[in-house]
A tleap script that builds the chain and sets N, CA, C and O, in Angstrom:
source leaprc.protein.ff14SB
mol = sequence {
  NMET SER ARG GLN VAL SER ARG ASP THR ALA
  PRO GLU ILE ALA VAL ARG ARG LEU LEU HIE
  ALA ALA GLY MET ARG TYR ARG VAL ASN VAL
  PRO VAL PRO GLY MET ARG ARG ARG THR ILE
  ASP ILE VAL PHE SER ARG ALA LYS VAL ALA
  VAL PHE LEU ASP GLY CYS PHE TRP HIE GLY
  CYS PRO GLN HIE ALA THR ARG PRO LYS SER
  ASN ALA GLU TRP TRP ARG THR LYS LEU ASP
  ARG ASN MET ALA ARG ASP LEU GLU THR THR
  GLU HIE LEU ARG SER LEU GLY TRP THR VAL
  LEU ARG PHE TRP GLU HIE ALA ASP PRO ALA
  SER VAL ALA GLU GLU VAL ARG ALA THR VAL
  ASN ARG LYS ASN SER CPRO
}
set mol.1.N position { -143.049 104.421 15.824 }
set mol.1.CA position { -142.424 105.717 15.685 }
set mol.1.C position { -143.127 106.770 16.525 }
set mol.1.O position { -142.523 107.784 16.877 }
set mol.2.N position { -144.381 106.547 16.847 }
set mol.2.CA position { -145.104 107.545 17.634 }
set mol.2.C position { -144.516 107.670 19.036 }
set mol.2.O position { -144.761 108.662 19.724 }
set mol.3.N position { -143.753 106.688 19.458 }
set mol.3.CA position { -143.144 106.736 20.784 }
set mol.3.C position { -141.764 107.390 20.779 }
set mol.3.O position { -141.141 107.532 21.831 }
set mol.4.N position { -141.294 107.780 19.626 }
set mol.4.CA position { -140.006 108.460 19.536 }
set mol.4.C position { -140.122 109.866 20.096 }
set mol.4.O position { -141.069 110.594 19.796 }
set mol.5.N position { -139.151 110.237 20.909 }
set mol.5.CA position { -139.132 111.577 21.489 }
set mol.5.C position { -138.772 112.564 20.390 }
set mol.5.O position { -137.749 112.410 19.723 }
set mol.6.N position { -139.608 113.576 20.202 }
set mol.6.CA position { -139.335 114.548 19.145 }
set mol.6.C position { -139.022 115.928 19.703 }
set mol.6.O position { -138.630 116.829 18.962 }
set mol.7.N position { -139.195 116.091 21.009 }
set mol.7.CA position { -138.882 117.375 21.622 }
set mol.7.C position { -138.328 117.123 23.013 }
set mol.7.O position { -138.554 116.070 23.610 }
set mol.8.N position { -137.597 118.111 23.518 }
set mol.8.CA position { -136.969 117.996 24.829 }
set mol.8.C position { -136.046 116.786 24.930 }
set mol.8.O position { -136.035 116.081 25.939 }
set mol.9.N position { -135.276 116.558 23.875 }
set mol.9.CA position { -134.305 115.469 23.891 }
set mol.9.C position { -133.130 115.863 24.781 }
set mol.9.O position { -132.960 117.041 25.096 }
set mol.10.N position { -132.327 114.897 25.183 }
set mol.10.CA position { -131.179 115.172 26.057 }
set mol.10.C position { -130.228 116.211 25.452 }
set mol.10.O position { -129.800 117.115 26.170 }
set mol.11.N position { -129.878 116.119 24.153 }
set mol.11.CA position { -129.000 117.153 23.591 }
set mol.11.C position { -129.646 118.547 23.619 }
set mol.11.O position { -128.965 119.538 23.884 }
set mol.12.N position { -130.944 118.627 23.348 }
set mol.12.CA position { -131.638 119.925 23.393 }
set mol.12.C position { -131.592 120.512 24.798 }
set mol.12.O position { -131.286 121.692 24.973 }
set mol.13.N position { -131.890 119.704 25.779 }
set mol.13.CA position { -131.913 120.186 27.154 }
set mol.13.C position { -130.520 120.634 27.594 }
set mol.13.O position { -130.384 121.654 28.269 }
set mol.14.N position { -129.494 119.886 27.222 }
set mol.14.CA position { -128.125 120.258 27.594 }
set mol.14.C position { -127.752 121.616 27.009 }
set mol.14.O position { -127.176 122.454 27.703 }
set mol.15.N position { -128.073 121.836 25.749 }
set mol.15.CA position { -127.759 123.120 25.104 }
set mol.15.C position { -128.597 124.232 25.724 }
set mol.15.O position { -128.078 125.314 25.994 }
set mol.16.N position { -129.868 123.985 25.949 }
set mol.16.CA position { -130.737 125.006 26.531 }
set mol.16.C position { -130.269 125.411 27.922 }
set mol.16.O position { -130.319 126.592 28.269 }
set mol.17.N position { -129.820 124.462 28.717 }
set mol.17.CA position { -129.317 124.788 30.061 }
set mol.17.C position { -128.101 125.710 29.983 }
set mol.17.O position { -127.988 126.668 30.747 }
set mol.18.N position { -127.200 125.412 29.057 }
set mol.18.CA position { -126.009 126.248 28.901 }
set mol.18.C position { -126.377 127.652 28.422 }
set mol.18.O position { -125.820 128.642 28.898 }
set mol.19.N position { -127.306 127.733 27.490 }
set mol.19.CA position { -127.735 129.048 26.999 }
set mol.19.C position { -128.406 129.851 28.110 }
set mol.19.O position { -128.145 131.044 28.270 }
set mol.20.N position { -129.262 129.197 28.866 }
set mol.20.CA position { -129.965 129.874 29.952 }
set mol.20.C position { -128.973 130.332 31.014 }
set mol.20.O position { -129.101 131.440 31.535 }
set mol.21.N position { -127.990 129.504 31.344 }
set mol.21.CA position { -126.970 129.866 32.332 }
set mol.21.C position { -126.147 131.065 31.869 }
set mol.21.O position { -125.633 131.829 32.686 }
set mol.22.N position { -126.029 131.223 30.545 }
set mol.22.CA position { -125.289 132.360 29.981 }
set mol.22.C position { -126.163 133.611 29.904 }
set mol.22.O position { -125.726 134.642 29.392 }
set mol.23.N position { -127.389 133.525 30.407 }
set mol.23.CA position { -128.274 134.685 30.433 }
set mol.23.C position { -129.091 134.875 29.166 }
set mol.23.O position { -129.726 135.914 28.985 }
set mol.24.N position { -129.081 133.897 28.304 }
set mol.24.CA position { -129.828 134.015 27.048 }
set mol.24.C position { -131.250 133.500 27.255 }
set mol.24.O position { -131.468 132.491 27.925 }
set mol.25.N position { -132.204 134.204 26.676 }
set mol.25.CA position { -133.598 133.797 26.776 }
set mol.25.C position { -134.101 133.465 25.376 }
set mol.25.O position { -133.761 134.143 24.406 }
set mol.26.N position { -134.897 132.434 25.283 }
set mol.26.CA position { -135.308 131.871 24.000 }
set mol.26.C position { -136.671 131.226 24.156 }
set mol.26.O position { -137.200 131.118 25.262 }
set mol.27.N position { -137.225 130.802 23.046 }
set mol.27.CA position { -138.472 130.036 23.045 }
set mol.27.C position { -138.152 128.652 22.489 }
set mol.27.O position { -137.174 128.482 21.760 }
set mol.28.N position { -138.965 127.677 22.829 }
set mol.28.CA position { -138.712 126.311 22.357 }
set mol.28.C position { -139.911 125.774 21.582 }
set mol.28.O position { -141.061 126.123 21.849 }
set mol.29.N position { -139.605 124.921 20.624 }
set mol.29.CA position { -140.618 124.232 19.823 }
set mol.29.C position { -141.644 125.188 19.214 }
set mol.29.O position { -142.853 125.012 19.366 }
set mol.30.N position { -141.137 126.180 18.535 }
set mol.30.CA position { -141.967 127.203 17.910 }
set mol.30.C position { -142.311 126.768 16.481 }
set mol.30.O position { -141.430 126.300 15.760 }
set mol.31.N position { -143.558 126.910 16.063 }
set mol.31.CA position { -143.908 126.550 14.687 }
set mol.31.C position { -143.121 127.381 13.666 }
set mol.31.O position { -142.883 128.572 13.866 }
set mol.32.N position { -142.731 126.734 12.585 }
set mol.32.CA position { -142.047 127.425 11.491 }
set mol.32.C position { -143.076 128.317 10.812 }
set mol.32.O position { -144.136 127.834 10.414 }
set mol.33.N position { -142.783 129.618 10.669 }
set mol.33.CA position { -143.750 130.515 10.036 }
set mol.33.C position { -144.066 130.079 8.603 }
set mol.33.O position { -143.162 129.911 7.785 }
set mol.34.N position { -145.330 129.900 8.316 }
set mol.34.CA position { -145.750 129.566 6.962 }
set mol.34.C position { -145.616 128.103 6.572 }
set mol.34.O position { -145.835 127.753 5.412 }
set mol.35.N position { -145.258 127.240 7.523 }
set mol.35.CA position { -145.134 125.812 7.221 }
set mol.35.C position { -145.856 125.023 8.301 }
set mol.35.O position { -145.584 125.183 9.491 }
set mol.36.N position { -146.763 124.185 7.881 }
set mol.36.CA position { -147.544 123.385 8.823 }
set mol.36.C position { -146.731 122.214 9.350 }
set mol.36.O position { -145.902 121.641 8.644 }
set mol.37.N position { -146.985 121.874 10.597 }
set mol.37.CA position { -146.445 120.681 11.234 }
set mol.37.C position { -144.920 120.637 11.314 }
set mol.37.O position { -144.327 119.559 11.326 }
set mol.38.N position { -144.294 121.800 11.369 }
set mol.38.CA position { -142.846 121.851 11.533 }
set mol.38.C position { -142.525 122.829 12.649 }
set mol.38.O position { -143.127 123.898 12.747 }
set mol.39.N position { -141.576 122.455 13.485 }
set mol.39.CA position { -141.215 123.326 14.597 }
set mol.39.C position { -139.705 123.538 14.640 }
set mol.39.O position { -138.921 122.733 14.138 }
set mol.40.N position { -139.336 124.648 15.257 }
set mol.40.CA position { -137.938 124.992 15.466 }
set mol.40.C position { -137.608 124.633 16.915 }
set mol.40.O position { -138.369 124.965 17.823 }
set mol.41.N position { -136.485 123.961 17.134 }
set mol.41.CA position { -136.139 123.500 18.479 }
set mol.41.C position { -135.907 124.664 19.451 }
set mol.41.O position { -136.492 124.694 20.534 }
set mol.42.N position { -135.055 125.620 19.064 }
set mol.42.CA position { -134.748 126.770 19.918 }
set mol.42.C position { -134.817 128.021 19.049 }
set mol.42.O position { -134.212 128.076 17.979 }
set mol.43.N position { -135.557 129.024 19.515 }
set mol.43.CA position { -135.786 130.231 18.709 }
set mol.43.C position { -135.392 131.488 19.483 }
set mol.43.O position { -135.750 131.664 20.647 }
set mol.44.N position { -134.652 132.344 18.806 }
set mol.44.CA position { -134.365 133.688 19.290 }
set mol.44.C position { -135.100 134.618 18.332 }
set mol.44.O position { -134.571 134.994 17.286 }
set mol.45.N position { -136.320 134.982 18.701 }
set mol.45.CA position { -137.230 135.701 17.803 }
set mol.45.C position { -136.695 137.052 17.359 }
set mol.45.O position { -136.713 137.364 16.169 }
set mol.46.N position { -136.220 137.854 18.301 }
set mol.46.CA position { -135.774 139.197 17.962 }
set mol.46.C position { -134.591 139.164 16.992 }
set mol.46.O position { -134.523 139.966 16.061 }
set mol.47.N position { -133.667 138.240 17.213 }
set mol.47.CA position { -132.490 138.125 16.342 }
set mol.47.C position { -132.799 137.315 15.076 }
set mol.47.O position { -131.993 137.279 14.147 }
set mol.48.N position { -133.964 136.671 15.045 }
set mol.48.CA position { -134.359 135.796 13.933 }
set mol.48.C position { -133.325 134.696 13.700 }
set mol.48.O position { -132.818 134.504 12.595 }
set mol.49.N position { -133.033 133.976 14.798 }
set mol.49.CA position { -132.112 132.841 14.749 }
set mol.49.C position { -132.895 131.586 15.126 }
set mol.49.O position { -133.533 131.526 16.178 }
set mol.50.N position { -132.834 130.587 14.249 }
set mol.50.CA position { -133.498 129.303 14.479 }
set mol.50.C position { -132.437 128.233 14.666 }
set mol.50.O position { -131.530 128.103 13.844 }
set mol.51.N position { -132.545 127.463 15.747 }
set mol.51.CA position { -131.568 126.424 16.059 }
set mol.51.C position { -132.262 125.063 16.007 }
set mol.51.O position { -133.302 124.854 16.632 }
set mol.52.N position { -131.665 124.149 15.252 }
set mol.52.CA position { -132.167 122.781 15.165 }
set mol.52.C position { -131.092 121.838 15.679 }
set mol.52.O position { -129.923 121.973 15.318 }
set mol.53.N position { -131.480 120.883 16.521 }
set mol.53.CA position { -130.577 119.835 16.981 }
set mol.53.C position { -131.113 118.524 16.415 }
set mol.53.O position { -132.069 117.948 16.935 }
set mol.54.N position { -130.479 118.071 15.344 }
set mol.54.CA position { -130.984 116.927 14.586 }
set mol.54.C position { -130.413 115.607 15.084 }
set mol.54.O position { -129.219 115.496 15.364 }
set mol.55.N position { -131.287 114.607 15.190 }
set mol.55.CA position { -130.873 113.264 15.561 }
set mol.55.C position { -130.150 112.585 14.406 }
set mol.55.O position { -130.546 112.718 13.248 }
set mol.56.N position { -129.093 111.864 14.730 }
set mol.56.CA position { -128.260 111.238 13.697 }
set mol.56.C position { -129.051 110.252 12.831 }
set mol.56.O position { -128.932 110.274 11.606 }
set mol.57.N position { -129.841 109.406 13.445 }
set mol.57.CA position { -130.588 108.411 12.670 }
set mol.57.C position { -131.663 109.061 11.805 }
set mol.57.O position { -131.736 108.795 10.605 }
set mol.58.N position { -132.495 109.906 12.400 }
set mol.58.CA position { -133.660 110.449 11.711 }
set mol.58.C position { -133.326 111.479 10.647 }
set mol.58.O position { -134.104 111.681 9.715 }
set mol.59.N position { -132.172 112.136 10.774 }
set mol.59.CA position { -131.846 113.218 9.844 }
set mol.59.C position { -130.638 112.912 8.963 }
set mol.59.O position { -130.194 113.778 8.209 }
set mol.60.N position { -130.099 111.698 9.045 }
set mol.60.CA position { -129.071 111.255 8.107 }
set mol.60.C position { -127.677 111.798 8.357 }
set mol.60.O position { -127.027 112.270 7.424 }
set mol.61.N position { -127.205 111.744 9.583 }
set mol.61.CA position { -125.842 112.187 9.902 }
set mol.61.C position { -124.831 111.405 9.062 }
set mol.61.O position { -124.884 110.175 9.021 }
set mol.62.N position { -123.911 112.105 8.393 }
set mol.62.CA position { -122.938 111.393 7.564 }
set mol.62.C position { -121.998 110.511 8.378 }
set mol.62.O position { -121.429 109.570 7.824 }
set mol.63.N position { -121.812 110.777 9.669 }
set mol.63.CA position { -120.925 109.976 10.504 }
set mol.63.C position { -121.623 108.782 11.153 }
set mol.63.O position { -121.062 107.688 11.210 }
set mol.64.N position { -122.842 108.989 11.639 }
set mol.64.CA position { -123.474 107.984 12.492 }
set mol.64.C position { -124.762 107.363 11.968 }
set mol.64.O position { -125.269 106.414 12.566 }
set mol.65.N position { -125.289 107.864 10.892 }
set mol.65.CA position { -126.570 107.344 10.401 }
set mol.65.C position { -126.421 105.882 9.983 }
set mol.65.O position { -125.411 105.481 9.406 }
set mol.66.N position { -127.433 105.116 10.283 }
set mol.66.CA position { -127.471 103.715 9.860 }
set mol.66.C position { -128.741 103.509 9.054 }
set mol.66.O position { -129.702 104.270 9.175 }
set mol.67.N position { -128.732 102.491 8.245 }
set mol.67.CA position { -129.914 102.143 7.459 }
set mol.67.C position { -130.401 100.772 7.913 }
set mol.67.O position { -129.662 99.792 7.820 }
set mol.68.N position { -131.631 100.691 8.401 }
set mol.68.CA position { -132.169 99.390 8.820 }
set mol.68.C position { -132.188 98.395 7.659 }
set mol.68.O position { -132.433 98.756 6.508 }
set mol.69.N position { -131.925 97.144 7.995 }
set mol.69.CA position { -131.924 96.102 6.975 }
set mol.69.C position { -133.334 95.563 6.716 }
set mol.69.O position { -133.654 95.152 5.601 }
set mol.70.N position { -134.161 95.570 7.742 }
set mol.70.CA position { -135.545 95.135 7.578 }
set mol.70.C position { -136.344 96.260 6.952 }
set mol.70.O position { -136.260 97.411 7.381 }
set mol.71.N position { -137.118 95.921 5.938 }
set mol.71.CA position { -137.968 96.900 5.265 }
set mol.71.C position { -137.126 98.087 4.757 }
set mol.71.O position { -137.517 99.247 4.894 }
set mol.72.N position { -135.981 97.770 4.178 }
set mol.72.CA position { -134.970 98.755 3.805 }
set mol.72.C position { -135.494 99.826 2.858 }
set mol.72.O position { -135.172 101.003 3.022 }
set mol.73.N position { -136.282 99.443 1.887 }
set mol.73.CA position { -136.792 100.420 0.908 }
set mol.73.C position { -137.683 101.455 1.586 }
set mol.73.O position { -137.559 102.649 1.312 }
set mol.74.N position { -138.574 101.015 2.460 }
set mol.74.CA position { -139.464 101.933 3.164 }
set mol.74.C position { -138.649 102.905 4.014 }
set mol.74.O position { -138.909 104.108 4.000 }
set mol.75.N position { -137.661 102.390 4.757 }
set mol.75.CA position { -136.839 103.247 5.605 }
set mol.75.C position { -136.018 104.234 4.782 }
set mol.75.O position { -135.889 105.396 5.165 }
set mol.76.N position { -135.464 103.788 3.662 }
set mol.76.CA position { -134.676 104.690 2.824 }
set mol.76.C position { -135.539 105.857 2.357 }
set mol.76.O position { -135.108 107.010 2.397 }
set mol.77.N position { -136.758 105.555 1.914 }
set mol.77.CA position { -137.683 106.597 1.465 }
set mol.77.C position { -138.021 107.544 2.620 }
set mol.77.O position { -138.011 108.764 2.456 }
set mol.78.N position { -138.318 106.972 3.781 }
set mol.78.CA position { -138.680 107.768 4.957 }
set mol.78.C position { -137.548 108.707 5.357 }
set mol.78.O position { -137.780 109.897 5.568 }
set mol.79.N position { -136.335 108.192 5.463 }
set mol.79.CA position { -135.206 109.004 5.912 }
set mol.79.C position { -134.796 110.024 4.854 }
set mol.79.O position { -134.397 111.137 5.198 }
set mol.80.N position { -134.886 109.666 3.579 }
set mol.80.CA position { -134.598 110.630 2.506 }
set mol.80.C position { -135.601 111.781 2.528 }
set mol.80.O position { -135.238 112.934 2.296 }
set mol.81.N position { -136.865 111.461 2.809 }
set mol.81.CA position { -137.900 112.492 2.916 }
set mol.81.C position { -137.613 113.424 4.099 }
set mol.81.O position { -137.822 114.634 4.004 }
set mol.82.N position { -137.139 112.863 5.201 }
set mol.82.CA position { -136.781 113.692 6.358 }
set mol.82.C position { -135.687 114.691 5.989 }
set mol.82.O position { -135.773 115.869 6.335 }
set mol.83.N position { -134.661 114.217 5.286 }
set mol.83.CA position { -133.554 115.099 4.910 }
set mol.83.C position { -134.019 116.169 3.927 }
set mol.83.O position { -133.579 117.316 4.011 }
set mol.84.N position { -134.890 115.814 3.010 }
set mol.84.CA position { -135.424 116.786 2.055 }
set mol.84.C position { -136.269 117.830 2.786 }
set mol.84.O position { -136.218 119.014 2.452 }
set mol.85.N position { -137.037 117.400 3.770 }
set mol.85.CA position { -137.865 118.316 4.550 }
set mol.85.C position { -136.982 119.281 5.356 }
set mol.85.O position { -137.307 120.461 5.484 }
set mol.86.N position { -135.870 118.776 5.898 }
set mol.86.CA position { -134.934 119.651 6.620 }
set mol.86.C position { -134.397 120.737 5.698 }
set mol.86.O position { -134.346 121.908 6.072 }
set mol.87.N position { -134.002 120.350 4.510 }
set mol.87.CA position { -133.466 121.309 3.543 }
set mol.87.C position { -134.524 122.341 3.151 }
set mol.87.O position { -134.236 123.535 3.066 }
set mol.88.N position { -135.739 121.873 2.917 }
set mol.88.CA position { -136.837 122.763 2.550 }
set mol.88.C position { -137.128 123.767 3.679 }
set mol.88.O position { -137.352 124.950 3.424 }
set mol.89.N position { -137.121 123.286 4.912 }
set mol.89.CA position { -137.378 124.156 6.061 }
set mol.89.C position { -136.286 125.206 6.193 }
set mol.89.O position { -136.575 126.380 6.422 }
set mol.90.N position { -135.037 124.790 6.050 }
set mol.90.CA position { -133.911 125.720 6.136 }
set mol.90.C position { -134.013 126.790 5.060 }
set mol.90.O position { -133.856 127.978 5.345 }
set mol.91.N position { -134.275 126.378 3.832 }
set mol.91.CA position { -134.383 127.341 2.727 }
set mol.91.C position { -135.544 128.305 2.944 }
set mol.91.O position { -135.425 129.497 2.662 }
set mol.92.N position { -136.668 127.792 3.444 }
set mol.92.CA position { -137.836 128.634 3.708 }
set mol.92.C position { -137.515 129.703 4.753 }
set mol.92.O position { -137.817 130.880 4.559 }
set mol.93.N position { -136.901 129.284 5.859 }
set mol.93.CA position { -136.562 130.242 6.907 }
set mol.93.C position { -135.552 131.277 6.418 }
set mol.93.O position { -135.675 132.461 6.735 }
set mol.94.N position { -134.570 130.846 5.661 }
set mol.94.CA position { -133.573 131.792 5.129 }
set mol.94.C position { -134.225 132.798 4.187 }
set mol.94.O position { -133.847 133.969 4.166 }
set mol.95.N position { -135.199 132.345 3.413 }
set mol.95.CA position { -135.891 133.269 2.502 }
set mol.95.C position { -136.676 134.328 3.272 }
set mol.95.O position { -136.965 135.399 2.738 }
set mol.96.N position { -137.024 134.030 4.532 }
set mol.96.CA position { -137.731 134.981 5.385 }
set mol.96.C position { -136.771 135.844 6.205 }
set mol.96.O position { -137.203 136.643 7.035 }
set mol.97.N position { -135.470 135.681 5.969 }
set mol.97.CA position { -134.483 136.496 6.664 }
set mol.97.C position { -133.953 135.914 7.962 }
set mol.97.O position { -133.299 136.619 8.731 }
set mol.98.N position { -134.221 134.650 8.216 }
set mol.98.CA position { -133.748 134.007 9.431 }
set mol.98.C position { -132.344 133.446 9.227 }
set mol.98.O position { -131.956 133.092 8.113 }
set mol.99.N position { -131.596 133.372 10.313 }
set mol.99.CA position { -130.332 132.640 10.340 }
set mol.99.C position { -130.659 131.272 10.896 }
set mol.99.O position { -131.253 131.160 11.968 }
set mol.100.N position { -130.276 130.228 10.175 }
set mol.100.CA position { -130.589 128.865 10.593 }
set mol.100.C position { -129.294 128.161 10.994 }
set mol.100.O position { -128.331 128.110 10.229 }
set mol.101.N position { -129.294 127.621 12.211 }
set mol.101.CA position { -128.155 126.856 12.707 }
set mol.101.C position { -128.618 125.426 12.929 }
set mol.101.O position { -129.599 125.182 13.630 }
set mol.102.N position { -127.903 124.482 12.324 }
set mol.102.CA position { -128.239 123.063 12.486 }
set mol.102.C position { -127.045 122.331 13.074 }
set mol.102.O position { -125.909 122.505 12.632 }
set mol.103.N position { -127.323 121.511 14.077 }
set mol.103.CA position { -126.278 120.741 14.743 }
set mol.103.C position { -126.735 119.294 14.868 }
set mol.103.O position { -127.932 119.011 14.922 }
set mol.104.N position { -125.771 118.382 14.913 }
set mol.104.CA position { -126.084 116.970 15.131 }
set mol.104.C position { -126.176 116.708 16.620 }
set mol.104.O position { -125.567 117.417 17.422 }
set mol.105.N position { -126.932 115.695 16.987 }
set mol.105.CA position { -127.133 115.371 18.397 }
set mol.105.C position { -125.833 115.016 19.108 }
set mol.105.O position { -125.743 115.167 20.326 }
set mol.106.N position { -124.819 114.547 18.372 }
set mol.106.CA position { -123.565 114.149 19.002 }
set mol.106.C position { -122.597 115.320 19.201 }
set mol.106.O position { -121.527 115.140 19.781 }
set mol.107.N position { -122.957 116.508 18.731 }
set mol.107.CA position { -122.088 117.678 18.886 }
set mol.107.C position { -121.966 118.042 20.360 }
set mol.107.O position { -122.903 117.855 21.137 }
set mol.108.N position { -120.810 118.561 20.732 }
set mol.108.CA position { -120.555 118.968 22.108 }
set mol.108.C position { -121.497 120.117 22.487 }
set mol.108.O position { -121.474 121.165 21.842 }
set mol.109.N position { -122.319 119.936 23.516 }
set mol.109.CA position { -123.278 120.981 23.894 }
set mol.109.C position { -122.627 122.340 24.171 }
set mol.109.O position { -123.197 123.374 23.824 }
set mol.110.N position { -121.454 122.354 24.785 }
set mol.110.CA position { -120.784 123.622 25.084 }
set mol.110.C position { -120.405 124.345 23.792 }
set mol.110.O position { -120.554 125.563 23.698 }
set mol.111.N position { -119.917 123.605 22.802 }
set mol.111.CA position { -119.553 124.212 21.517 }
set mol.111.C position { -120.783 124.736 20.794 }
set mol.111.O position { -120.763 125.819 20.210 }
set mol.112.N position { -121.849 123.955 20.840 }
set mol.112.CA position { -123.103 124.371 20.204 }
set mol.112.C position { -123.616 125.648 20.860 }
set mol.112.O position { -123.966 126.609 20.174 }
set mol.113.N position { -123.658 125.655 22.189 }
set mol.113.CA position { -124.154 126.821 22.915 }
set mol.113.C position { -123.300 128.052 22.616 }
set mol.113.O position { -123.834 129.151 22.467 }
set mol.114.N position { -121.996 127.882 22.528 }
set mol.114.CA position { -121.118 129.014 22.245 }
set mol.114.C position { -121.360 129.563 20.843 }
set mol.114.O position { -121.396 130.779 20.656 }
set mol.115.N position { -121.526 128.686 19.858 }
set mol.115.CA position { -121.797 129.151 18.492 }
set mol.115.C position { -123.147 129.865 18.413 }
set mol.115.O position { -123.274 130.891 17.746 }
set mol.116.N position { -124.146 129.319 19.093 }
set mol.116.CA position { -125.465 129.952 19.109 }
set mol.116.C position { -125.367 131.323 19.774 }
set mol.116.O position { -125.891 132.308 19.253 }
set mol.117.N position { -124.695 131.385 20.925 }
set mol.117.CA position { -124.547 132.651 21.645 }
set mol.117.C position { -123.851 133.702 20.778 }
set mol.117.O position { -124.295 134.848 20.708 }
set mol.118.N position { -122.774 133.313 20.127 }
set mol.118.CA position { -122.038 134.253 19.281 }
set mol.118.C position { -122.905 134.747 18.122 }
set mol.118.O position { -122.884 135.933 17.793 }
set mol.119.N position { -123.655 133.858 17.513 }
set mol.119.CA position { -124.519 134.233 16.395 }
set mol.119.C position { -125.620 135.191 16.833 }
set mol.119.O position { -125.875 136.198 16.171 }
set mol.120.N position { -126.266 134.878 17.943 }
set mol.120.CA position { -127.350 135.736 18.443 }
set mol.120.C position { -126.797 137.109 18.827 }
set mol.120.O position { -127.396 138.135 18.506 }
set mol.121.N position { -125.667 137.123 19.505 }
set mol.121.CA position { -125.073 138.419 19.884 }
set mol.121.C position { -124.685 139.236 18.674 }
set mol.121.O position { -124.869 140.454 18.670 }
set mol.122.N position { -124.156 138.603 17.652 }
set mol.122.CA position { -123.791 139.298 16.402 }
set mol.122.C position { -125.035 139.874 15.719 }
set mol.122.O position { -125.006 140.992 15.203 }
set mol.123.N position { -126.117 139.111 15.720 }
set mol.123.CA position { -127.364 139.567 15.080 }
set mol.123.C position { -128.032 140.686 15.886 }
set mol.123.O position { -128.690 141.549 15.305 }
set mol.124.N position { -127.873 140.685 17.209 }
set mol.124.CA position { -128.498 141.698 18.048 }
set mol.124.C position { -127.719 142.990 18.128 }
set mol.124.O position { -128.270 144.027 18.497 }
set mol.125.N position { -126.428 142.940 17.783 }
set mol.125.CA position { -125.623 144.170 17.877 }
set mol.125.C position { -125.926 145.095 16.694 }
set mol.125.O position { -126.216 144.631 15.592 }
set mol.126.N position { -125.856 146.401 16.935 }
set mol.126.CA position { -126.214 147.367 15.868 }
set mol.126.C position { -125.270 147.403 14.727 }
set mol.126.O position { -125.470 148.169 13.784 }
savepdb mol mol.pdb
quit
């Protein structure tokens, strides 16, 4: 598992390129305030918008997630813990006044970028 890519994945890069082309500036892989060892994929600090692009396998996508047959109990526990951690992170950020956007890796990058852009613009407008 240590060889699994956890940042700068293809879906993240595709969305970031579209956002940057639209003139949006952001930070990447920013630590979650008040939570150790957790990062936000794309951050718009001023608007307090956190964007996560979750992998289908690791985060339990209802459409594409699979459960390994080998060592099934260990994997079920591991993946359930990942989903619980995602929920905890989302709730923590919302309690701090952040808007949290979560997307699956299979989502269309253009649609994701448009939703992020609209949300950030709405939060930045007076």
